[in-house]
N, C-alpha and C positions, 0 to 999 in steps of 0.2 A: 580356428578361432580368430579369424581376421588375418592370418598369415597367408602369404601367397608368394608367388615368384615373379620376378621382373624378367621379361624376355630381353635378350640382347638387342642392341640397336638395329641390327640387320635382320630383324624378325620378318620383314617383308619378303626376303629371298627364300626360294624353295630349297636351297642347298644349305646343309649345316656345315659349319666349320669344324674342323677337328680341333679338339682341345678347348672349344668354346664352353665356358662355364655358365650355368644359370645362377644368378645371384638371388639370395633370399630377400624378400621385401622387408624393410626395416620400419615400416609404419605400423602403429597399433590402432585398431579400430576401437575407439572409446565409447561409441554409441550404446552398446549393451550395458556398459558400466554406468553411464549417465542415467539410463532408464531405470536400472535397479536402485540407484541412489535416490532418484526422484520418488519412486514408490516407497522406499523406506522413510523418506522425509514426510510424505503424506501420512504414513502409518503413525509415525511419532507425533505429528501435529494433532492427529485425531485422538491418540491415546493419552497424551500428556495431561489434558484437563481431567481425565477420568482417574488419574493417579493421586489426586489430592486426598489426603487422609483427614478425616474429621467426622464428627457426629453432627448431623444437621440441627442447628439451633438458630433461632431468630435473634441475632445480636442487636443490642441497642446501638443507635447511631449517635456519634459524638463528633466534635470538631478537632479531636486530638490527632497529633502526628503519629506516624508509624514508628515502632521501636526498631532500632538497628538490629540486623541479624548477626548471628554468631556461628562459629564453626560446628559446635555440637548441636544436634537436634534438640530443641527445647522440649521440656516436659509440658504436656498440655493436660489440664484437668477441666472437664466439662460438666456443667450442671444443666440438665435438660429441664424443659418446662414441666414435666411430671415429677421432678425431684430426684431423678437418678443422677448419681455421680459416676463419671467415667474417667479413668486415668488412661490417657491416649485414647484407645478405642475399647478398653476393657471395663465392664461395669464392676464397681466395687461397692459393697454394702457400706453404709455410713459408719457402722460400728467397727469395721475393719480398715477404714480409710487411713487412720493415723499409723497403724502398724505397716501398712503397705507403703505409705509415704516415707517412713523412716528407713525401710529396707531399700527403697529407690534412692534416697539421699545418700546412703552409705556407699552406693555403687557409682554415683555421678560426681564429676569434678565441679560442675556448675550448680549454683543454687537458684538459678533462674527457672521460673515456671510461669506458664501462661494460663490464666484462668478465663475460661469461656463460660458465660452464663446466659441463658435465655432471658430476654427482656421481661418475660412474664414471671420469672422466679422472684419471690419476695426477697427484699434486701437482707433480712435476717438469715436466710438460708445461704446467701452468698458470703456473708460475713462469717458464718460458722465454718464454711469450707476454707475461707482464708485463714481463720484461726488454726484449723487443722494443718494447713500447709505450713504455717509458721512454726507450730509445735513439732511438725515432722522434719524440720531442718531446712525449709525453703524460706529465705527472707527476701528474696528478690522476686516479687510477684508482679506480673504485668496483666492488667485487665484487657481482654481482647474485645474490641468494638468494631462496628462498621463506620466508615466515614460518611460524611454528608449530613450530620446532625446539626442542631442549633449551636452557634458559637457563644451565645449568651453575653455578647458585648454590645456597646452602643452603636458600633459601626454597621451592624446588620439589623434588618428588621425581620 
């Protein structure tokens, strides 16, 4: 595996010396290691975007700044355009949402939750889910949006 022997300096002569030792080569061939690492790098670069967890929704665009991240994975509640409510990626019927949220709140240290709602969902539905989140024990609710929306100030047209 890349190891070999170094011949003595007098390798050109046809006679061997008595007691002449063959020294092991102390160099390591790192080319196979680099090849394997480059292949793994390419695999992870291709696979990383596929590992994002979430339900596909068309988020409304705003000019808001991103929220700071935290150590614990935040709880995500999603309201899809057809009215389904999902906690992380599990669909929860609306009549069981409050009980599910209370059970989750009892197990979590953080009360932060991210609410993702499709832009086509009526405001009343979003507010009802926010109320259920509040009653379930989550008072730190962040609304998830996409960037690039209107800023609604005088400096931009």
